[in-house]
N, C-alpha and C positions, 0 to 999 in steps of 0.2 A: 524445538529449537530453531528449525528452519524458518517457520513463520515469524518468530520473535526477531530473528536476525534480519529477515526481509523487511520488517517494519522499521528497524533502526537504519538499515543501509539503503533501502529503496524508497519506502514511503516517506520517511523523514530525511532522506537524502544525506545521511551521515551528520546531520546537525547535532545529534546527541549520540555518543558512543560510550560504551563502558570503558572505564579507566582513563578517559580523557579528562583533563583538568577543567575544561570549560565547554560551553555550548557555542557552536559556530553558527551564529544567527544569520549570517549572510547566506547560508545554505537554505534557509527557509524560503528564499525567493523561488525555489523550484518545487516546494511542497504543494501538493494538491491532493487532499483527502476527501473522499466522498462517503456517503452512507453505505454504499455497496462495498467499499474497501473495508469498513468496519465489519460488515457481515461476513465477508470472505475470510478476513484475518481471524475473526472469532471462531468461525466454523473450523478452519484449518488448524488453528492452535489447539482448540478443544479436542479435536480428533487425535492430533499428534500427542497430546499430553497423556492420553490413555496408554501409549506405548513407551514414551520417553521416560516415564517415572516408574517403570518396571512393575506396573500393577497387572499386567496382562495375565501372568500365570496364576497369581493369587486371587485376583478379582474375577476370574472367568472371562476376561476380555480376550477374544481371539485375535491373534496376530494377523494382520491383513495378508491376503494372498498376493502374489507378485503383480497380478493384473490390477488389483485395487491400489496397491502401492504406486504402481506406475501412473495410474489415473490421478492420484493425489499429487505426485511430483509434477505431472503435466499441468494440473490446476494451479499449482504454485508458480510454475514457470510462465504460464499464460498471464496470471495476475501481475507478476513481476514485469513482464514485457509491456503490459498496459500502463503500469505505473511509470515505467521508464519513459515511454512515449509521451504520456500526459505531463510528466514533470518537465520534459524538454520544452513542450509547447507553453507551459505555464511560465517557465523561466524566460523564454523569448518575449512573451507578452508583457511580463513585468519589467524586463530590461528596456523595452520600447517606451515605457512610461504610459501615463494615462492617454487615452485616445482623445482625439479632437471632438469636442461636442458638436453634434449636428443639430441645428435648430429644428424644432418640430414644424412640420408643414402647416401652413395656414389654410384652414378650411373655410371656404366662403359659405356664408349662410344666406339663404334666399330672403 
């Protein structure tokens, strides 16, 4: 659940939330999703779903040791901080508007 919530709240910047009547499209100005985000979310969500759906005892899935759990929490927090920083930078860039086009340098040919 932590990774799924992080996707809604952090990666998608609360543009889409459960039980909200609409989609807040203005929040998309801050969204910046990269391939690595997909990989981290997929890995974290997959791992967490082994424990969250109570398959651990019946399926022979060992519950993580405290050190492993702390490492997982730290990985989620690190990813969340990266997303928060990148989203802020993306929002600033998009609010500033398109950059001024710089003409290509003219190269003299002999």
